[in-house]
PAZAPA-4460 file (N, C-alpha, C; in steps of 0.05 Angstrom, whole numbers, plus 32768, in hexadecimal, padded with zeros to 4 digits):
% residues 232
    n_x    n_y    n_z   ca_x   ca_y   ca_z    c_x    c_y    c_z   seq   type   mol
   7E0F   8228   6F61   7E2B   821F   6F5F   7E36   821C   6F7B     1      M     A
   7E43   8206   6F81   7E4D   8200   6F9B   7E6B   81F9   6F9A     2      R     A
   7E78   81FB   6FB0   7E93   81F1   6FB3   7E94   81DD   6FCA     3      S     A
   7EA4   81C9   6FC7   7EA8   81B6   6FDC   7EC6   81B3   6FE1     4      I     A
   7ECD   81AE   6FFA   7EE8   81A7   7001   7EE8   8189   7009     5      R     A
   7EF8   817A   6FFB   7EF6   815D   6FFB   7F11   8151   7004     6      L     A
   7F10   813C   7014   7F28   812E   701C   7F26   8111   7013     7      A     A
   7F3B   8106   7009   7F3C   80EA   7003   7F55   80DE   7011     8      V     A
   7F52   80C5   7019   7F68   80B8   7028   7F73   80A1   7017     9      A     A
   7F8A   80A6   700B   7F96   8092   6FFA   7FA2   807C   700B    10      M     A
   7F9A   8063   7006   7FA6   804D   7015   7FC5   804C   7012    11      P     A
   7FD4   8045   7026   7FF1   8046   7024   7FFD   8038   700C    12      P     A
   7FF2   8020   7005   7FFD   8011   6FEF   7FF7   801E   6FD4    13      D     A
   7FE4   8031   6FD3   7FDC   803E   6FBA   7FE4   805B   6FB9    14      D     A
   7FF0   8065   6FCF   7FF7   8081   6FD1   800E   8087   6FBD    15      R     A
   800E   80A0   6FB2   8023   80A6   6FA0   803E   80A4   6FAE    16      H     A
   8052   8098   6FA2   806C   8093   6FB0   8079   80AC   6FBB    17      P     A
   8075   80C4   6FAE   8082   80DC   6FB9   8072   80E7   6FD0    18      M     A
   8058   80E5   6FD0   8048   80ED   6FE8   8051   80DB   6FFF    19      H     A
   8053   80C1   6FFA   805B   80AF   7010   8077   80B5   7019    20      Q     A
   8089   80BC   7006   80A5   80C3   700E   80A5   80DB   7021    21      Y     A
   8095   80F0   701A   8094   8108   702A   808A   8102   7046    22      A     A
   8076   80F0   7048   806B   80E8   7062   8080   80D9   7072    23      M     A
   808E   80C6   7065   80A1   80B6   7073   80BA   80C6   707C    24      D     A
   80C1   80D9   706C   80D9   80E9   7072   80D6   80F9   708B    25      H     A
   80BF   8106   708E   80BA   8116   70A6   80C4   8132   70A5    26      G     A
   80D2   813A   7090   80DD   8155   708E   80CE   8167   707B    27      G     A
   80B7   815E   7071   80A7   816E   705E   808E   8179   706C    28      Y     A
   808A   8193   706B   8075   819F   707B   805E   81AA   706A    29      T     A
   8062   81AC   7050   804D   81B5   703D   8051   81A7   7023    30      A     A
   803B   819E   7017   803C   818F   6FFD   8023   8196   6FEE    31      Y     A
   8026   81A9   6FDB   800F   81B4   6FCD   8012   81B0   6FAF    32      W     A
   7FFC   81A7   6FA2   7FFB   81A6   6F85   7FEE   81BF   6F7C    33      Q     A
   7FFD   81D0   6F6E   7FF4   81EB   6F67   7FE6   81ED   6F4C    34      L     A
   7FF0   81DF   6F38   7FE4   81E0   6F1D   7FE7   81C5   6F10    35      H     A
   7FD7   81C0   6EFB   7FD9   81A7   6EEC   7FCE   81AB   6ED0    36      W     A
   7FD6   819A   6EBE   7FCD   819B   6EA3   7FCD   817F   6E97    37      Q     A
   7FBA   8179   6E85   7FB9   815F   6E79   7FA1   814F   6E82    38      G     A
   7F9F   8137   6E78   7F89   8125   6E7F   7F94   810B   6E8A    39      R     A
   7F85   80FD   6E9B   7F90   80E5   6EA8   7F9B   80D0   6E94    40      P     A
   7F8E   80CD   6E7C   7F97   80B9   6E6A   7FAF   80C1   6E59    41      D     A
   7FB8   80DA   6E5C   7FCF   80E4   6E4C   7FE7   80EB   6E5E    42      D     A
   7FE5   80E6   6E78   7FFA   80F0   6E8A   7FF4   810C   6E92    43      G     A
   7FFF   8115   6EA8   7FF8   812F   6EB3   8012   813F   6EB8    44      M     A
   8011   8159   6EB2   8026   816B   6EB9   801D   817B   6ED2    45      T     A
   802E   817A   6EE7   8026   8184   6F01   803B   8197   6F0C    46      L     A
   8032   81AB   6F1C   8044   81BD   6F2A   803E   81BB   6F47    47      L     A
   8052   81B5   6F57   8050   81B2   6F74   8060   81C8   6F82    48      F     A
   8057   81CE   6F9A   8069   81DC   6FAD   806D   81CA   6FC5    49      Y     A
   8086   81C5   6FCC   808D   81B3   6FE1   809F   81C2   6FF5    50      V     A
   8098   81C0   700E   80A8   81CD   7023   80B8   81B7   7032    51      E     A
   80D2   81B9   702E   80E4   81A4   703A   80FD   81A2   7029    52      G     A
   810F   818F   7030   8129   818D   7022   8126   8184   7006    53      P     A
   8135   8191   6FF3   8133   818C   6FD7   8143   8173   6FCF    54      L     A
   815C   8171   6FD7   816D   815C   6FCD   8162   8140   6FD1    55      A     A
   815B   8139   6FEA   8150   811E   6FEE   8136   8118   6FDF    56      P     A
   8126   812D   6FDB   810D   812A   6FCC   8113   8122   6FAF    57      Y     A
   8126   8131   6FA2   812D   812B   6F87   8139   810F   6F84    58      L     A
   8149   8108   6F97   8155   80ED   6F96   813F   80D8   6F97    59      E     A
   812C   80DC   6FA9   8116   80C9   6FAC   8104   80C9   6F93    60      A     A
   8100   80E0   6F87   80EF   80E2   6F6F   80FC   80D2   6F58    61      L     A
   8116   80D6   6F54   8123   80C7   6F3E   8123   80A9   6F43    62      E     A
   8123   80A1   6F5C   8123   8085   6F63   8107   8079   6F61    63      E     A
   80F3   8087   6F6B   80D8   807C   6F6D   80C7   8081   6F55    64      R     A
   80CC   8096   6F46   80BC   809D   6F2E   80D0   80A2   6F17    65      V     A
   80DF   808E   6F0F   80F5   8093   6EFC   80EB   809D   6EE1    66      P     A
   80D3   8098   6ED9   80C9   80A1   6EBF   80BE   80BD   6EBF    67      D     A
   80BD   80CA   6ED6   80B2   80E5   6ED7   80C6   80FA   6ECD    68      A     A
   80BC   810C   6EBD   80CC   8123   6EB4   80C8   813A   6EC8    69      T     A
   80DE   8145   6ED3   80DB   8159   6EE8   80EF   816F   6EE6    70      H     A
   80E8   8185   6EF3   80FA   819C   6EF5   80F3   81AA   6F10    71      S     A
   8106   81B7   6F1C   8101   81C4   6F36   810C   81E0   6F37    72      V     A
   80FF   81F1   6F47   8109   820C   6F4D   8107   820F   6F6B    73      T     A
   811D   8217   6F78   811C   821C   6F95   810B   8234   6F9B    74      E     A
   80FC   8233   6FB1   80EB   8248   6FBA   80F8   8256   6FD1    75      A     A
   80EE   826E   6FD8   80F9   827C   6FEF   80F3   826C   7008    76      E     A
   8107   826A   701A   8103   825A   7031   8109   823D   702B    77      G     A
   80FF   822B   703C   8105   820E   7039   80EF   8201   7028    78      D     A
   80F0   8206   700E   80DC   81FA   6FFD   80E5   81FC   6FE0    79      G     A
   80D5   81EF   6FCE   80DC   81EF   6FB2   80C3   81E9   6FA1    80      F     A
   80C4   81F1   6F88   80AF   81EC   6F75   80B7   81D5   6F63    81      Y     A
   80A6   81C2   6F5E   80AC   81AA   6F4F   8099   81A9   6F37    82      L     A
   80A4   81A9   6F1F   8095   81A4   6F06   809A   8187   6EFF    83      Y     A
   8084   8178   6EFA   8088   815C   6EF3   8072   8153   6EE0    84      V     A
   807A   8142   6ECD   8067   8135   6EBB   8069   8117   6EBF    85      H     A
   8052   810A   6EC5   8052   80EE   6ECB   8037   80E2   6EC4    86      A     A
   8036   80C7   6EC1   801D   80B9   6EBC   800F   80B5   6ED7    87      D     A
   7FF5   80B2   6ED5   7FE5   80AB   6EED   7FDB   808E   6EEA    88      L     A
   7FDA   8080   6F01   7FD0   8065   6F01   7FC3   805F   6F1C    89      D     A
   7FB7   8048   6F1E   7FAB   803F   6F37   7F95   8052   6F41    90      G     A
   7F95   8057   6F5B   7F81   8068   6F67   7F85   8085   6F60    91      L     A
   7F9D   808E   6F5A   7FA2   80A9   6F50   7F92   80AD   6F36    92      D     A
   7F93   8099   6F25   7F84   809B   6F0C   7F66   809A   6F11    93      R     A
   7F5D   8089   6F24   7F41   8088   6F2B   7F36   80A2   6F36    94      G     A
   7F46   80B0   6F46   7F3E   80CA   6F51   7F3C   80DF   6F3A    95      L     A
   7F51   80DF   6F29   7F51   80F2   6F13   7F3A   80EE   6F00    96      A     A
   7F33   80D5   6EFB   7F1D   80CF   6EE9   7F03   80D8   6EF5    97      D     A
   7EFF   80D5   6F0F   7EE6   80DD   6F1D   7EE3   80FB   6F1B    98      A     A
   7EF9   810A   6F1E   7EF7   8127   6F1F   7EF6   8133   6F03    99      I     A
   7F01   8125   6EEF   7F02   812F   6ED4   7EE7   812B   6EC6   100      D     A
   7ED4   813C   6ECC   7EB9   8138   6EC2   7EAE   8154   6EBB   101      R     A
   7E9C   8156   6EA7   7E91   816F   6EA0   7E82   817C   6EB7   102      P     A
   7E85   8196   6EBA   7E76   81A5   6ECE   7E84   81A8   6EE9   103      G     A
   7E9B   819B   6EEC   7EA9   819C   6F06   7EC5   81A6   6F02   104      V     A
   7ECD   81B9   6F13   7EE8   81C5   6F12   7EF7   81BE   6F2B   105      L     A
   7F0F   81B5   6F28   7F21   81B0   6F3E   7F32   81C9   6F42   106      L     A
   7F30   81D5   6F5A   7F3B   81F0   6F5F   7F55   81ED   6F6F   107      V     A
   7F6C   81F7   6F65   7F85   81F5   6F73   7F85   8207   6F8C   108      P     A
   7F97   8200   6F9F   7FA9   81EA   6F9F   7F9D   81D0   6FAB   109      P     A
   7FAA   81B9   6FA6   7FA3   81A0   6FB4   7FB8   819D   6FCA   110      L     A
   7FAF   8195   6FE1   7FC1   8192   6FF8   7FC5   8174   6FFE   111      E     A
   7FDE   816C   6FFC   7FE6   8151   7004   7FEF   8152   7021   112      Y     A
   7FDF   8147   7033   7FE5   8149   7050   7FF7   8132   7059   113      R     A
   8005   8136   706F   8018   8122   7078   800B   810C   7088   114      M     A
   7FF0   810C   7089   7FE2   80F4   7094   7FD8   80E2   707D   115      D     A
   7FE0   80E8   7064   7FD9   80D7   704E   7FC0   80E0   703F   116      G     A
   7FB3   80F5   7047   7F9B   80FE   7039   7FA2   8113   7024   117      T     A
   7F90   8115   7011   7F91   812A   6FFC   7F78   813B   6FFE   118      L     A
   7F7B   8155   7001   7F65   8167   7004   7F63   817A   6FEC   119      V     A
   7F4B   817B   6FE0   7F47   818B   6FC8   7F2D   819A   6FC9   120      A     A
   7F2A   81AF   6FB9   7F11   81BE   6FB7   7F06   81BB   6F9A   121      S     A
   7EEC   81B6   6F99   7EDF   81B3   6F7F   7EC8   81C8   6F7E   122      L     A
   7EC2   81D1   6F66   7EAB   81E3   6F63   7E9B   81DB   6F4B   123      V     A
   7E80   81DF   6F4D   7E6E   81D8   6F38   7E52   81D6   6F42   124      G     A
   7E3E   81CE   6F32   7E23   81CA   6F3B   7E22   81B3   6F4F   125      P     A
   7E10   81B5   6F63   7E0E   81A2   6F79   7E0B   8186   6F6F   126      A     A
   7DFB   8181   6F5A   7DF6   8166   6F51   7E0F   815A   6F44   127      E     A
   7E1F   816B   6F36   7E38   8161   6F2A   7E4D   815B   6F3F   128      E     A
   7E4E   816B   6F54   7E60   8166   6F6A   7E59   814C   6F78   129      L     A
   7E3F   8147   6F7C   7E37   812E   6F89   7E3F   8116   6F78   130      S     A
   7E3B   8119   6F5D   7E42   8103   6F4B   7E60   80FE   6F4C   131      A     A
   7E70   8113   6F4D   7E8D   8111   6F4E   7E95   8101   6F67   132      T     A
   7E8B   8109   6F7E   7E92   80FB   6F97   7E8A   80DE   6F96   133      V     A
   7E73   80D8   6F8A   7E6A   80BC   6F88   7E7C   80AC   6F76   134      D     A
   7E89   80B9   6F63   7E9A   80AA   6F50   7EB6   80A5   6F5B   135      E     A
   7EBE   80B2   6F71   7ED8   80AD   6F7D   7EDA   8091   6F88   136      I     A
   7EEF   8082   6F82   7EF0   8066   6F8C   7EED   8064   6FAA   137      P     A
   7EDE   8050   6FB3   7ED8   804D   6FCF   7EF2   804A   6FDF   138      D     A
   7F07   803E   6FD3   7F20   803A   6FE1   7F2C   8054   6FEB   139      A     A
   7F25   806B   6FDE   7F2F   8085   6FE6   7F20   8091   6FFD   140      L     A
   7F0A   8085   7006   7EFA   808E   701D   7EF5   80AC   701B   141      D     A
   7EE8   80B6   7006   7EE4   80D3   7003   7ED3   80DF   701A   142      P     A
   7EDB   80F6   7023   7ECD   8104   7039   7EC9   8121   7032   143      E     A
   7EB0   812A   7032   7EAB   8146   702C   7EAF   8156   7046   144      V     A
   7EC3   8168   7045   7ECA   8178   705D   7EB9   8191   705F   145      L     A
   7EB1   819C   7048   7EA4   81B6   7049   7E94   81BA   702F   146      Q     A
   7E7D   81C6   7032   7E6C   81CD   701B   7E63   81EA   701F   147      V     A
   7E65   81FA   700A   7E5D   8216   700C   7E58   8221   6FF0   148      R     A
   7E49   8237   6FEF   7E47   8245   6FD4   7E63   824D   6FCB   149      P     A
   7E66   824C   6FB0   7E80   8254   6FA5   7E86   8271   6FAB   150      Y     A
   7EA0   8275   6FB3   7EAA   8290   6FB7   7EC8   828F   6FB8   151      G     A
   7ED5   82A5   6FB2   7EF3   82A5   6FB0   7EFF   829C   6FCB   152      E     A
   7EF3   82A4   6FE1   7EFF   829D   6FFB   7EFF   827F   7000   153      R     A
   7EEE   8270   6FF2   7EED   8253   6FF6   7F07   8246   6FEF   154      S     A
   7F17   8253   6FDE   7F2F   8245   6FD3   7F49   8253   6FD9   155      F     A
   7F49   8268   6FE9   7F62   8275   6FF0   7F73   8262   7000   156      R     A
   7F8D   825F   6FF8   7F9E   824D   7006   7FA2   8255   7023   157      T     A
   7F9F   826E   702A   7FA2   8277   7045   7F8D   826B   7058   158      A     A
   7F77   8260   704C   7F62   8255   705D   7F69   823A   7069   159      G     A
   7F7F   822E   7062   7F87   8214   706C   7FA2   8215   7079   160      A     A
   7FA5   8206   708E   7FBF   8205   709C   7FCF   81EE   7091   161      L     A
   7FE9   81F1   708F   7FFA   81DB   7088   7FFE   81C9   70A1   162      T     A
   8008   81B1   709C   800C   819F   70B3   801F   81AC   70C8   163      D     A
   8034   81B9   70BE   8047   81C5   70D1   803A   81DC   70E0   164      R     A
   8029   81EC   70D3   801B   8201   70E1   8009   81F6   70F7   165      Q     A
   7FFA   81E0   70F0   7FE9   81D3   7104   7FFA   81CA   711C   166      R     A
   8010   81BE   7116   8022   81B3   712C   802A   81CA   713E   167      E     A
   8033   81E0   7133   803D   81F6   7144   8026   8204   7152   168      I     A
   800F   8207   7146   7FF8   8212   7154   7FF0   8201   716B   169      V     A
   7FEF   81E6   7167   7FE7   81D4   717D   7FFB   81D6   7194   170      L     A
   8015   81D8   718D   802A   81DA   71A2   8026   81F5   71B1   171      A     A
   801F   820A   71A2   801B   8224   71AF   8003   8223   71C2   172      A     A
   7FEE   8216   71B9   7FD6   8214   71CA   7FDC   8204   71E3   173      L     A
   7FEB   81ED   71E0   7FF2   81DC   71F7   8004   81EB   720A   174      E     A
   8016   81FB   7200   8029   8209   7211   801C   8222   721F   175      A     A
   8005   822B   7215   7FF8   8242   7221   7FFF   825C   7213   176      G     A
   8009   825A   71FB   8011   8272   71EC   7FF9   8285   71E7   177      Y     A
   7FE1   8279   71E4   7FCA   8289   71DF   7FB9   828F   71F8   178      Y     A
   7FC3   8288   720F   7FB5   828E   7228   7FB7   82AC   722E   179      E     A
   7FA6   82B6   723F   7FA6   82D2   7248   7FA8   82D2   7266   180      E     A
   7FBE   82DA   7272   7FD7   82E2   7265   7FE6   82CB   7258   181      P     A
   7FF7   82D1   7245   8006   82BD   7236   8018   82AD   7249   182      R     A
   8018   8292   7246   8027   8281   7258   8040   8275   724B   183      E     A
   8044   827B   7232   805B   8270   7224   8065   8284   720F   184      A     A
   807E   8283   7209   808A   8295   71F5   808D   8287   71DA   185      S     A
   8092   8297   71C5   8098   828B   71AB   80B0   8278   71AD   186      V     A
   80C3   8280   71BD   80DB   826F   71C0   80D4   8254   71CC   187      E     A
   80C1   8253   71DF   80B9   8239   71EA   80A9   8229   71D6   188      E     A
   8099   8236   71C6   808B   8227   71B1   809F   821C   719D   189      V     A
   80B3   822C   7196   80C8   8223   7183   80D7   820B   718E   190      A     A
   80DD   820B   71A8   80EB   81F5   71B5   80DA   81DC   71B3   191      D     A
   80C0   81DF   71B8   80AE   81C8   71B8   80AA   81BB   719C   192      A     A
   80AF   81CB   7187   80AB   81C1   716C   80C4   81BE   715C   193      T     A
   80DB   81C3   7169   80F5   81BE   715C   80FB   81D1   7145   194      G     A
   80F5   81EB   7148   80FB   81FE   7133   8106   8217   7140   195      C     A
   810F   822A   712F   8119   8243   7139   8101   8255   7142   196      A     A
   8105   8267   7155   80EF   8279   715D   80E4   8289   7146   197      P     A
   80F5   8292   7134   80EB   82A1   711D   80D9   8290   710B   198      S     A
   80E0   8277   7109   80CF   8264   70F9   80B4   825F   7106   199      T     A
   80B5   825B   7121   809C   8257   712F   808A   826F   712E   200      A     A
   8096   8287   7130   8086   82A0   712F   807A   82A3   7114   201      A     A
   8088   829C   70FE   807E   829F   70E3   8066   828C   70DF   202      E     A
   806A   8273   70E8   8054   825F   70E5   803B   8268   70F5   203      H     A
   803F   8272   710D   8028   827B   711D   801A   8293   710F   204      L     A
   802A   82A5   7104   801E   82BC   70F7   800D   82B3   70DF   205      R     A
   8018   82A1   70CF   800A   8298   70B7   7FF1   8289   70BF   206      K     A
   7FF3   8278   70D4   7FDC   8269   70DD   7FC6   827B   70E7   207      A     A
   7FCE   8290   70F7   7FBA   82A2   7101   7FAC   82B1   70EB   208      E     A
   7FBB   82B9   70D6   7FAF   82C7   70BF   7F9C   82B5   70B1   209      A     A
   7FA3   829B   70AE   7F91   8288   70A0   7F77   8284   70B0   210      A     A
   7F7A   8281   70CA   7F62   827D   70DB   7F50   8295   70DA   211      V     A
   7F5B   82AD   70DB   7F4B   82C6   70DA   7F3D   82C9   70BF   212      M     A
   7F4B   82C2   70A9   7F3E   82C5   708F   7F28   82B1   708C   213      E     A
   7F2C   8299   7096   7F16   8285   7094   7EFE   828E   70A5   214      R     A
   7F04   8298   70BD   7EEE   82A1   70CF   7EDE   82B8   70C2   215      A     A
   7EED   82CA   70B5   7EE0   82E1   70A8   7ECF   82DA   7090   216      A     A
   7ED4   82C2   7085   7EC5   82BB   706D   7EA9   82B1   7073   217      S     A
   7EA3   82AD   708D   7E87   82A6   7094   7E84   8288   7098   218      G     A
   7E6F   8280   70A6   7E6A   8264   70AC   7E60   8255   7094   219      P     A
   7E64   823B   7094   7E5A   8229   707F   7E3E   8220   7087   220      V     A
   7E2A   8225   7076   7E0F   821E   707D   7E02   820C   7068   221      T     A
   7E10   8205   7052   7E05   81F5   703D   7E02   81D8   7046   222      E     A
   7DEE   81C9   703C   7DEC   81AD   7042   7E02   819D   7034   223      P     A
   7E06   8185   703D   7E1B   8174   7033   7E16   816C   7016   224      A     A
   7E2C   8168   7007   7E2A   815F   6FEB   7E38   8144   6FEA   225      V     A
   7E2B   8131   6FDC   7E38   8117   6FD9   7E3B   8108   6FF4   226      G     A
   7E51   80FB   6FF8   7E55   80EB   7010   7E5C   80FE   7027   227      R     A
   7E4E   80FD   703D   7E53   8110   7053   7E6D   810A   7061   228      P     A
   7E77   811F   706F   7E8F   811B   707F   7E89   8109   7096   229      A     A
   7E9C   80F7   709C   7E98   80E4   70B3   7E95   80F3   70CD   230      T     A
   7E81   80EB   70DC   7E7D   80F7   70F6   7E6E   8111   70F6   231      G     A
   7E65   811B   70DF   7E57   8135   70DE   7E39   8130   70DA   232      E     A
***
């Protein structure tokens, strides 16, 4: 049994309108699909966690996906949970059909990144995973990011950084925050990324914890499954 971490790049014209809205808005720093139920041909019920402003998102949802049934709950901090039921079509349907096959499990969460890619983890026998990747429409440009034996650590959300965490870590590296001796303060990192020092410190702490947990889980030594990652 193997697990793979897979990225697909939805073309802009086929991207889900709410993913595109979050990208265009610029104020959304995390976009995760946490749970789902249903089949592609019957519509899907989905639960998302979104980090960013609630009011404009709901206004855009009602405008861009008027037939979707939805409900929201505000989360602690600058985020909210979104329950939504909607039909799938186009490449979203093609992706769901490829993954919805016997022997393959899609493991939450799915990460919708602000560069337009969708990153997901799948688990199952190697031959079934290969067949799944091969069935994904070519327009989605599927890329296998990681292959490893199945284990709980493969799927902990702490193992991945959000876009905002990456941005703040990169700013900290550029400013010299991680140099010895330290050349920049949290306040300077916060100024460089347009947030409060407490927010910058929290993002750095969470990013450091994610990196340490991933490092502690051991190196990936399994051969590639399906279509290999570009440049690897």
